[in-house]
C-alpha angles and dihedrals in degrees: 000000000000127000124194125176115217097175126019120178131136089256100043143016126191118187142164118232117193137192100018132118117256091240090065093047091051091047090056090050093050092046091055093048100042110022109036106097125227137170119261136159107271102179138005129216108211113202096168132003120166094155123115092258123090116240091250093053091047092050090049092054093047092048091059094055107110115235131206107254135204099185095189091057097063140048129221107258093243090051097045122107089237089067093239095300090120132265138161089272095062108023144033128206121219115193131201131186116173138158129200155285091061145082114260114221134190089252090066091073115103112212127207086221112050091205094054103067139121113298091224125035096202103064108125114234105173139330115238120206129204111308095010120125137189124198116169145148118216116199117205127196140168118278143147135241088250088072099042139343091245088074095053108117094203136066093187123028111157144129138196136193119267101219131212108240115199123190109201132212090262090073110117095184095246091147097223091125092049091055092044094054108096094198103048094245094145135052139179114246124173090350094306135097114250135176110261101180119356092184089071093057115113094182092243088148093222090133093051092049092048095051109091091186093056088231097141126073125183114199132187118242138184091252120104140190109221126196123191121180119185124217086221101262089113137352116287093238090052089055089052092049094049092046091055090047091053090050091049092051091051091050091050090048090052091051091052091051092050091051089066093059 
């Protein structure tokens, strides 16, 4: 297996993974989406809400606000020594007290833990008009995307096959395939069609269909282009690392189970 990073920023990683079965690649994707824990608001105590939104709608909006997460700092409620009743080791309270007229943003929440706060301060929550007031306490805890989408650490987590594009001897350099390609994968060089950037290929087969000489062949491979974009709760590469660790733990658990049979 080979791994090559093309783009590596806290918000996004793009990498090429080569020589692996598609089942493994998909398992990594699913692990990142469903098993990497993050903090998210799980329930909301509403002390006063005279805005035009119902309490349930307000709680739903707040629950979808991404929060900065230090996974190693907190326990899952069911694994915490408090038994899930709630303590600083398994939950964080974010308080809000606002009066209209004004727009309430995610940055208006005051967290008990300065490190566990909304990723972005400019997410609109609700607009309060004259005389309206909002006083709430939002309680965040660790969870995974398997429970609810609000705990998913990624906004984009996808891969596609990197094909093998072969231009045969029948190619006469007419350029029909180059013009047909919507992504600029091919180019004409020295009177012959060549692959310019195979990573852009989506295997739409427009080039194959445009070639009257049947000189182009697009084959599937076991190489994949993977894109992971974080919602901001943790760096994208950290999400990838934790996803692989989860997959490794599950494989080891499976081996232990099989040893007993």
